[in-house]
FIKOLZA-1660 file (N, C-alpha, C; in steps of 0.1 Angstrom, whole numbers, plus 5000, padded with zeros to 4 digits):
% residues 182
   i   px   py   pz ch aa at
   1 6812 1495 7645  A  M  N
   1 6820 1499 7634  A  M CA
   1 6812 1504 7622  A  M  C
   2 6801 1496 7620  A  K  N
   2 6792 1500 7609  A  K CA
   2 6786 1514 7612  A  K  C
   3 6783 1517 7624  A  D  N
   3 6777 1530 7628  A  D CA
   3 6787 1541 7626  A  D  C
   4 6799 1539 7629  A  S  N
   4 6809 1549 7627  A  S CA
   4 6812 1552 7612  A  S  C
   5 6811 1542 7603  A  K  N
   5 6813 1544 7589  A  K CA
   5 6801 1551 7583  A  K  C
   6 6789 1548 7588  A  C  N
   6 6777 1555 7584  A  C CA
   6 6777 1569 7588  A  C  C
   7 6781 1571 7601  A  Y  N
   7 6782 1585 7606  A  Y CA
   7 6792 1593 7598  A  Y  C
   8 6804 1587 7595  A  S  N
   8 6815 1594 7588  A  S CA
   8 6810 1597 7574  A  S  C
   9 6803 1588 7567  A  R  N
   9 6797 1591 7554  A  R CA
   9 6787 1602 7554  A  R  C
  10 6778 1602 7564  A  T  N
  10 6768 1613 7566  A  T CA
  10 6775 1626 7568  A  T  C
  11 6786 1627 7576  A  I  N
  11 6793 1639 7578  A  I CA
  11 6800 1644 7565  A  I  C
  12 6805 1634 7558  A  L  N
  12 6812 1638 7545  A  L CA
  12 6802 1643 7535  A  L  C
  13 6791 1637 7534  A  I  N
  13 6780 1642 7525  A  I CA
  13 6776 1656 7529  A  I  C
  14 6773 1658 7542  A  A  N
  14 6769 1671 7547  A  A CA
  14 6779 1682 7544  A  A  C
  15 6792 1679 7547  A  M  N
  15 6803 1688 7544  A  M CA
  15 6804 1692 7529  A  M  C
  16 6803 1681 7521  A  S  N
  16 6803 1684 7506  A  S CA
  16 6792 1693 7501  A  S  C
  17 6780 1690 7507  A  T  N
  17 6769 1698 7503  A  T CA
  17 6771 1713 7508  A  T  C
  18 6776 1715 7520  A  L  N
  18 6778 1728 7525  A  L CA
  18 6789 1735 7517  A  L  C
  19 6800 1729 7513  A  V  N
  19 6811 1735 7505  A  V CA
  19 6805 1738 7491  A  V  C
  20 6798 1729 7485  A  T  N
  20 6792 1732 7472  A  T CA
  20 6783 1744 7472  A  T  C
  21 6774 1744 7482  A  T  N
  21 6765 1756 7483  A  T CA
  21 6773 1769 7485  A  T  C
  22 6783 1769 7493  A  L  N
  22 6791 1781 7496  A  L CA
  22 6798 1786 7483  A  L  C
  23 6803 1776 7475  A  I  N
  23 6810 1779 7463  A  I CA
  23 6801 1785 7452  A  I  C
  24 6789 1778 7451  A  F  N
  24 6780 1782 7440  A  F CA
  24 6769 1792 7443  A  F  C
  25 6768 1796 7456  A  S  N
  25 6757 1805 7460  A  S CA
  25 6758 1818 7453  A  S  C
  26 6769 1824 7450  A  P  N
  26 6769 1836 7442  A  P CA
  26 6762 1835 7428  A  P  C
  27 6762 1823 7423  A  F  N
  27 6756 1821 7410  A  F CA
  27 6742 1817 7410  A  F  C
  28 6736 1814 7422  A  I  N
  28 6723 1810 7423  A  I CA
  28 6715 1821 7431  A  I  C
  29 6706 1827 7424  A  S  N
  29 6698 1837 7430  A  S CA
  29 6687 1831 7440  A  S  C
  30 6688 1835 7452  A  Q  N
  30 6678 1830 7462  A  Q CA
  30 6664 1836 7459  A  Q  C
  31 6664 1847 7452  A  H  N
  31 6651 1854 7450  A  H CA
  31 6645 1851 7436  A  H  C
  32 6652 1843 7428  A  Q  N
  32 6647 1841 7415  A  Q CA
  32 6635 1831 7415  A  Q  C
  33 6624 1836 7410  A  V  N
  33 6611 1828 7411  A  V CA
  33 6607 1826 7396  A  V  C
  34 6603 1814 7393  A  F  N
  34 6599 1812 7379  A  F CA
  34 6584 1810 7379  A  F  C
  35 6577 1818 7370  A  A  N
  35 6563 1817 7369  A  A CA
  35 6559 1805 7360  A  A  C
  36 6546 1803 7360  A  A  N
  36 6541 1792 7351  A  A CA
  36 6544 1795 7337  A  A  C
  37 6546 1785 7328  A  P  N
  37 6548 1787 7314  A  P CA
  37 6537 1795 7308  A  P  C
  38 6541 1804 7298  A  Q  N
  38 6531 1812 7291  A  Q CA
  38 6531 1808 7277  A  Q  C
  39 6520 1810 7270  A  K  N
  39 6519 1806 7256  A  K CA
  39 6512 1817 7248  A  K  C
  40 6518 1821 7236  A  I  N
  40 6512 1830 7227  A  I CA
  40 6510 1823 7214  A  I  C
  41 6498 1824 7209  A  N  N
  41 6495 1818 7196  A  N CA
  41 6493 1830 7186  A  N  C
  42 6500 1829 7175  A  L  N
  42 6499 1839 7164  A  L CA
  42 6498 1833 7151  A  L  C
  43 6493 1841 7141  A  E  N
  43 6494 1837 7127  A  E CA
  43 6503 1847 7121  A  E  C
  44 6513 1842 7114  A  L  N
  44 6523 1850 7107  A  L CA
  44 6521 1849 7092  A  L  C
  45 6521 1861 7085  A  K  N
  45 6520 1861 7071  A  K CA
  45 6533 1867 7066  A  K  C
  46 6542 1859 7060  A  L  N
  46 6554 1864 7054  A  L CA
  46 6551 1871 7041  A  L  C
  47 6557 1882 7039  A  D  N
  47 6555 1890 7026  A  D CA
  47 6566 1887 7017  A  D  C
  48 6564 1879 7007  A  T  N
  48 6575 1875 6998  A  T CA
  48 6581 1887 6990  A  T  C
  49 6573 1898 6989  A  A  N
  49 6577 1910 6982  A  A CA
  49 6588 1917 6990  A  A  C
  50 6590 1914 7003  A  T  N
  50 6600 1921 7011  A  T CA
  50 6613 1913 7011  A  T  C
  51 6614 1902 7005  A  L  N
  51 6626 1893 7005  A  L CA
  51 6638 1901 6999  A  L  C
  52 6648 1902 7007  A  K  N
  52 6661 1908 7002  A  K CA
  52 6672 1898 7004  A  K  C
  53 6682 1897 6995  A  F  N
  53 6693 1888 6997  A  F CA
  53 6705 1894 6991  A  F  C
  54 6717 1888 6994  A  T  N
  54 6730 1895 6991  A  T CA
  54 6733 1894 6976  A  T  C
  55 6728 1884 6969  A  D  N
  55 6730 1883 6954  A  D CA
  55 6745 1884 6950  A  D  C
  56 6753 1876 6956  A  V  N
  56 6768 1876 6955  A  V CA
  56 6772 1875 6940  A  V  C
  57 6765 1866 6932  A  N  N
  57 6769 1864 6919  A  N CA
  57 6761 1872 6908  A  N  C
  58 6752 1881 6913  A  G  N
  58 6745 1890 6904  A  G CA
  58 6735 1884 6895  A  G  C
  59 6730 1872 6898  A  N  N
  59 6720 1865 6890  A  N CA
  59 6706 1869 6893  A  N  C
  60 6704 1878 6902  A  K  N
  60 6691 1883 6906  A  K CA
  60 6681 1873 6912  A  K  C
  61 6687 1862 6917  A  K  N
  61 6679 1852 6925  A  K CA
  61 6687 1847 6936  A  K  C
  62 6681 1843 6947  A  P  N
  62 6688 1838 6959  A  P CA
  62 6694 1824 6956  A  P  C
  63 6707 1823 6960  A  D  N
  63 6714 1810 6958  A  D CA
  63 6718 1805 6972  A  D  C
  64 6720 1792 6973  A  P  N
  64 6724 1786 6986  A  P CA
  64 6736 1793 6992  A  P  C
  65 6735 1797 7005  A  G  N
  65 6746 1803 7012  A  G CA
  65 6745 1819 7012  A  G  C
  66 6737 1825 7003  A  E  N
  66 6735 1839 7004  A  E CA
  66 6726 1843 7015  A  E  C
  67 6729 1854 7022  A  F  N
  67 6721 1858 7033  A  F CA
  67 6709 1865 7028  A  F  C
  68 6698 1862 7035  A  A  N
  68 6685 1868 7031  A  A CA
  68 6678 1873 7043  A  A  C
  69 6668 1882 7041  A  G  N
  69 6659 1887 7051  A  G CA
  69 6645 1889 7046  A  G  C
  70 6636 1887 7054  A  I  N
  70 6622 1888 7050  A  I CA
  70 6613 1894 7062  A  I  C
  71 6603 1901 7058  A  L  N
  71 6594 1907 7068  A  L CA
  71 6580 1900 7067  A  L  C
  72 6573 1902 7078  A  G  N
  72 6559 1897 7078  A  G CA
  72 6551 1904 7089  A  G  C
  73 6538 1901 7089  A  K  N
  73 6529 1907 7099  A  K CA
  73 6523 1896 7108  A  K  C
  74 6521 1899 7120  A  L  N
  74 6515 1890 7130  A  L CA
  74 6501 1893 7133  A  L  C
  75 6493 1883 7134  A  Y  N
  75 6478 1884 7136  A  Y CA
  75 6473 1875 7147  A  Y  C
  76 6462 1879 7153  A  T  N
  76 6455 1870 7162  A  T CA
  76 6450 1859 7153  A  T  C
  77 6452 1846 7156  A  P  N
  77 6448 1836 7147  A  P CA
  77 6433 1836 7143  A  P  C
  78 6431 1834 7130  A  G  N
  78 6417 1834 7125  A  G CA
  78 6411 1848 7123  A  G  C
  79 6419 1859 7125  A  T  N
  79 6413 1872 7124  A  T CA
  79 6422 1881 7115  A  T  C
  80 6418 1893 7112  A  Q  N
  80 6426 1903 7105  A  Q CA
  80 6432 1913 7115  A  Q  C
  81 6431 1909 7128  A  N  N
  81 6436 1918 7139  A  N CA
  81 6451 1918 7139  A  N  C
  82 6458 1928 7133  A  E  N
  82 6473 1928 7133  A  E CA
  82 6478 1932 7147  A  E  C
  83 6487 1923 7152  A  V  N
  83 6492 1925 7166  A  V CA
  83 6507 1928 7166  A  V  C
  84 6513 1928 7154  A  G  N
  84 6528 1930 7154  A  G CA
  84 6534 1927 7141  A  G  C
  85 6547 1928 7141  A  T  N
  85 6555 1926 7129  A  T CA
  85 6566 1915 7132  A  T  C
  86 6571 1910 7121  A  Y  N
  86 6581 1899 7121  A  Y CA
  86 6592 1902 7112  A  Y  C
  87 6605 1900 7116  A  R  N
  87 6616 1901 7107  A  R CA
  87 6625 1889 7109  A  R  C
  88 6631 1885 7099  A  C  N
  88 6640 1873 7100  A  C CA
  88 6651 1874 7090  A  C  C
  89 6663 1870 7095  A  T  N
  89 6675 1869 7086  A  T CA
  89 6680 1854 7087  A  T  C
  90 6684 1849 7075  A  F  N
  90 6688 1835 7074  A  F CA
  90 6697 1833 7062  A  F  C
  91 6703 1822 7061  A  S  N
  91 6711 1818 7050  A  S CA
  91 6702 1810 7040  A  S  C
  92 6701 1815 7028  A  W  N
  92 6692 1809 7018  A  W CA
  92 6697 1795 7014  A  W  C
  93 6689 1785 7017  A  G  N
  93 6692 1772 7013  A  G CA
  93 6706 1767 7017  A  G  C
  94 6714 1775 7024  A  G  N
  94 6726 1771 7029  A  G CA
  94 6725 1765 7043  A  G  C
  95 6733 1756 7046  A  W  N
  95 6733 1749 7059  A  W CA
  95 6720 1742 7061  A  W  C
  96 6713 1738 7050  A  L  N
  96 6700 1731 7052  A  L CA
  96 6703 1718 7059  A  L  C
  97 6694 1715 7068  A  N  N
  97 6694 1702 7075  A  N CA
  97 6680 1697 7076  A  N  C
  98 6678 1688 7084  A  S  N
  98 6664 1682 7085  A  S CA
  98 6660 1680 7099  A  S  C
  99 6649 1685 7103  A  T  N
  99 6643 1684 7116  A  T CA
  99 6630 1676 7114  A  T  C
 100 6631 1663 7117  A  Q  N
 100 6619 1654 7115  A  Q CA
 100 6615 1655 7101  A  Q  C
 101 6624 1655 7091  A  G  N
 101 6621 1655 7077  A  G CA
 101 6617 1668 7071  A  G  C
 102 6618 1679 7079  A  V  N
 102 6614 1692 7074  A  V CA
 102 6627 1700 7070  A  V  C
 103 6628 1705 7057  A  P  N
 103 6639 1713 7054  A  P CA
 103 6639 1726 7062  A  P  C
 104 6650 1730 7067  A  V  N
 104 6650 1742 7075  A  V CA
 104 6663 1750 7072  A  V  C
 105 6663 1763 7076  A  S  N
 105 6674 1772 7075  A  S CA
 105 6677 1778 7089  A  S  C
 106 6689 1779 7093  A  I  N
 106 6692 1785 7106  A  I CA
 106 6689 1800 7104  A  I  C
 107 6682 1805 7114  A  A  N
 107 6677 1819 7113  A  A CA
 107 6677 1826 7127  A  A  C
 108 6676 1840 7126  A  T  N
 108 6674 1848 7137  A  T CA
 108 6660 1855 7134  A  T  C
 109 6651 1853 7143  A  Q  N
 109 6637 1858 7141  A  Q CA
 109 6634 1868 7152  A  Q  C
 110 6627 1879 7149  A  V  N
 110 6623 1889 7158  A  V CA
 110 6608 1890 7157  A  V  C
 111 6600 1887 7168  A  F  N
 111 6586 1889 7168  A  F CA
 111 6584 1902 7176  A  F  C
 112 6579 1913 7170  A  D  N
 112 6577 1926 7176  A  D CA
 112 6562 1927 7179  A  D  C
 113 6558 1925 7191  A  I  N
 113 6544 1926 7195  A  I CA
 113 6540 1940 7199  A  I  C
 114 6531 1946 7192  A  K  N
 114 6527 1960 7194  A  K CA
 114 6525 1963 7208  A  K  C
 115 6532 1974 7213  A  G  N
 115 6531 1979 7226  A  G CA
 115 6536 1970 7238  A  G  C
 116 6542 1959 7234  A  N  N
 116 6547 1950 7245  A  N CA
 116 6562 1947 7244  A  N  C
 117 6568 1948 7233  A  G  N
 117 6582 1945 7231  A  G CA
 117 6585 1934 7221  A  G  C
 118 6597 1929 7221  A  T  N
 118 6601 1919 7211  A  T CA
 118 6604 1906 7218  A  T  C
 119 6602 1895 7211  A  I  N
 119 6607 1882 7215  A  I CA
 119 6617 1877 7204  A  I  C
 120 6629 1874 7207  A  V  N
 120 6639 1870 7198  A  V CA
 120 6641 1855 7198  A  V  C
 121 6641 1849 7186  A  V  N
 121 6642 1834 7184  A  V CA
 121 6654 1831 7176  A  V  C
 122 6662 1822 7180  A  V  N
 122 6674 1817 7173  A  V CA
 122 6671 1802 7170  A  V  C
 123 6673 1798 7158  A  G  N
 123 6671 1784 7154  A  G CA
 123 6666 1782 7140  A  G  C
 124 6657 1773 7138  A  D  N
 124 6653 1769 7125  A  D CA
 124 6641 1777 7121  A  D  C
 125 6640 1780 7108  A  E  N
 125 6629 1785 7101  A  E CA
 125 6624 1775 7091  A  E  C
 126 6611 1773 7089  A  P  N
 126 6607 1763 7080  A  P CA
 126 6612 1766 7065  A  P  C
 127 6616 1756 7058  A  G  N
 127 6619 1757 7044  A  G CA
 127 6606 1758 7036  A  G  C
 128 6607 1758 7023  A  E  N
 128 6595 1759 7015  A  E CA
 128 6592 1746 7008  A  E  C
 129 6581 1745 7002  A  G  N
 129 6577 1733 6995  A  G CA
 129 6568 1723 7002  A  G  C
 130 6563 1714 6995  A  A  N
 130 6553 1704 7000  A  A CA
 130 6559 1696 7012  A  A  C
 131 6572 1694 7012  A  G  N
 131 6578 1686 7023  A  G CA
 131 6577 1693 7037  A  G  C
 132 6576 1706 7036  A  A  N
 132 6575 1714 7049  A  A CA
 132 6561 1717 7053  A  A  C
 133 6551 1715 7045  A  M  N
 133 6538 1719 7048  A  M CA
 133 6532 1711 7060  A  M  C
 134 6527 1718 7070  A  G  N
 134 6521 1713 7081  A  G CA
 134 6530 1706 7091  A  G  C
 135 6543 1707 7089  A  K  N
 135 6553 1700 7099  A  K CA
 135 6559 1711 7107  A  K  C
 136 6558 1710 7121  A  P  N
 136 6563 1720 7130  A  P CA
 136 6578 1721 7130  A  P  C
 137 6584 1733 7131  A  V  N
 137 6598 1735 7132  A  V CA
 137 6600 1744 7144  A  V  C
 138 6610 1740 7153  A  E  N
 138 6612 1747 7165  A  E CA
 138 6625 1755 7165  A  E  C
 139 6625 1766 7173  A  G  N
 139 6636 1774 7175  A  G CA
 139 6637 1778 7190  A  G  C
 140 6648 1782 7195  A  V  N
 140 6649 1786 7209  A  V CA
 140 6646 1801 7211  A  V  C
 141 6638 1804 7221  A  I  N
 141 6636 1818 7224  A  I CA
 141 6648 1822 7233  A  I  C
 142 6655 1832 7227  A  A  N
 142 6668 1837 7233  A  A CA
 142 6665 1848 7243  A  A  C
 143 6654 1854 7243  A  G  N
 143 6651 1865 7252  A  G CA
 143 6641 1875 7247  A  G  C
 144 6640 1886 7253  A  G  N
 144 6630 1896 7248  A  G CA
 144 6633 1910 7254  A  G  C
 145 6625 1919 7249  A  T  N
 145 6626 1933 7254  A  T CA
 145 6613 1937 7259  A  T  C
 146 6612 1949 7265  A  G  N
 146 6600 1955 7269  A  G CA
 146 6594 1945 7280  A  G  C
 147 6581 1942 7278  A  S  N
 147 6574 1934 7288  A  S CA
 147 6579 1919 7287  A  S  C
 148 6587 1916 7277  A  Y  N
 148 6592 1902 7276  A  Y CA
 148 6606 1901 7281  A  Y  C
 149 6612 1911 7287  A  N  N
 149 6626 1911 7291  A  N CA
 149 6629 1901 7303  A  N  C
 150 6619 1895 7309  A  T  N
 150 6621 1886 7319  A  T CA
 150 6620 1871 7314  A  T  C
 151 6619 1869 7301  A  I  N
 151 6618 1856 7296  A  I CA
 151 6632 1849 7299  A  I  C
 152 6631 1837 7305  A  S  N
 152 6643 1830 7308  A  S CA
 152 6646 1818 7299  A  S  C
 153 6635 1813 7293  A  S  N
 153 6637 1802 7284  A  S CA
 153 6624 1800 7276  A  S  C
 154 6625 1793 7265  A  G  N
 154 6613 1790 7258  A  G CA
 154 6616 1784 7244  A  G  C
 155 6605 1781 7237  A  V  N
 155 6605 1775 7224  A  V CA
 155 6595 1782 7215  A  V  C
 156 6599 1785 7203  A  A  N
 156 6590 1790 7192  A  A CA
 156 6588 1779 7182  A  A  C
 157 6575 1776 7179  A  T  N
 157 6572 1766 7169  A  T CA
 157 6565 1772 7158  A  T  C
 158 6570 1771 7146  A  L  N
 158 6564 1776 7134  A  L CA
 158 6560 1765 7125  A  L  C
 159 6548 1766 7120  A  T  N
 159 6542 1755 7111  A  T CA
 159 6537 1762 7098  A  T  C
 160 6543 1758 7087  A  L  N
 160 6539 1763 7074  A  L CA
 160 6525 1758 7071  A  L  C
 161 6515 1767 7068  A  K  N
 161 6502 1764 7065  A  K CA
 161 6500 1762 7049  A  K  C
 162 6489 1756 7045  A  G  N
 162 6487 1754 7031  A  G CA
 162 6485 1766 7023  A  G  C
 163 6490 1767 7011  A  G  N
 163 6487 1777 7001  A  G CA
 163 6491 1791 7004  A  G  C
 164 6497 1797 6994  A  M  N
 164 6501 1811 6994  A  M CA
 164 6488 1819 6992  A  M  C
 165 6488 1831 6999  A  E  N
 165 6477 1840 6997  A  E CA
 165 6483 1853 6990  A  E  C
 166 6481 1853 6977  A  Q  N
 166 6487 1863 6969  A  Q CA
 166 6503 1862 6971  A  Q  C
 167 6509 1872 6976  A  K  N
 167 6524 1871 6979  A  K CA
 167 6527 1868 6993  A  K  C
 168 6517 1863 7001  A  L  N
 168 6519 1861 7015  A  L CA
 168 6520 1846 7017  A  L  C
 169 6529 1842 7026  A  I  N
 169 6531 1828 7030  A  I CA
 169 6526 1827 7045  A  I  C
 170 6515 1820 7047  A  P  N
 170 6509 1819 7061  A  P CA
 170 6516 1808 7069  A  P  C
 171 6518 1811 7082  A  L  N
 171 6524 1802 7092  A  L CA
 171 6517 1803 7105  A  L  C
 172 6515 1792 7112  A  D  N
 172 6510 1792 7126  A  D CA
 172 6523 1793 7135  A  D  C
 173 6522 1802 7145  A  V  N
 173 6533 1804 7154  A  V CA
 173 6528 1802 7168  A  V  C
 174 6536 1794 7176  A  V  N
 174 6533 1792 7190  A  V CA
 174 6546 1796 7198  A  V  C
 175 6545 1806 7206  A  L  N
 175 6556 1810 7215  A  L CA
 175 6553 1805 7229  A  L  C
 176 6561 1796 7234  A  E  N
 176 6559 1791 7248  A  E CA
 176 6572 1794 7255  A  E  C
 177 6570 1801 7267  A  F  N
 177 6582 1806 7274  A  F CA
 177 6579 1806 7289  A  F  C
 178 6590 1807 7297  A  V  N
 178 6589 1809 7311  A  V CA
 178 6596 1822 7314  A  V  C
 179 6590 1829 7324  A  R  N
 179 6596 1842 7328  A  R CA
 179 6602 1840 7342  A  R  C
 180 6612 1848 7345  A  S  N
 180 6618 1847 7358  A  S CA
 180 6616 1862 7364  A  S  C
 181 6615 1862 7377  A  S  N
 181 6614 1875 7383  A  S CA
 181 6625 1876 7394  A  S  C
 182 6632 1886 7395  A  T  N
 182 6643 1887 7405  A  T CA
 182 6640 1898 7415  A  T  C
% end
C-alpha cells in the first residue's frame, strides 16, 4: 500500500512538472544565457550651473516637488579622462525618503558612455548635505542602449564625495550589471 501511494505521488509530481513546463515554456527562453556580472567604476562630476527646474511659483529657486534636471561628466576614477556624460531628472526635495539614513530623491539617470551607448537607472539619487556625504545610495539599472542593450538586471550605486570643486559636485559611481544573450 505504501509503495502504491509513493508511486502515485511520484507520478503526480512528474505530471505537474510536465504540465507546468509546457504551460510556461513559451515564456522561458531555452537559449538565454547569462554572463558573469560586470562592473564599471566611474567618477561623476555634477555641474550645478546646469541645474534647471520648473519654478512653479516664480521665486527663482527650486522648491520641494518642482521637477529638476542636472547634467554632469563621467571620468575614469582618479583621472581627468572624460568617458561620457550624465543627465538626471528628479523631483526637488519632493518625495524625499531615507535609505539607510541618506536623504534621496526619486530620479531617472542616464549614463552615456562615449562610443558604447547608455545605461539607464531608475531609483534614488543622493540628496545634498553632510548627512549624505560618503553614504551609498542605490538605484535599479533599467536597461541600456548600444553595447549595453543586453543588460538584464543591475544596480547603480552613487556615493557623494567630500567637498564641491568650484561648481562641481563629485560622486563615485559603481554600475554592476548582468547581461543576457539570446
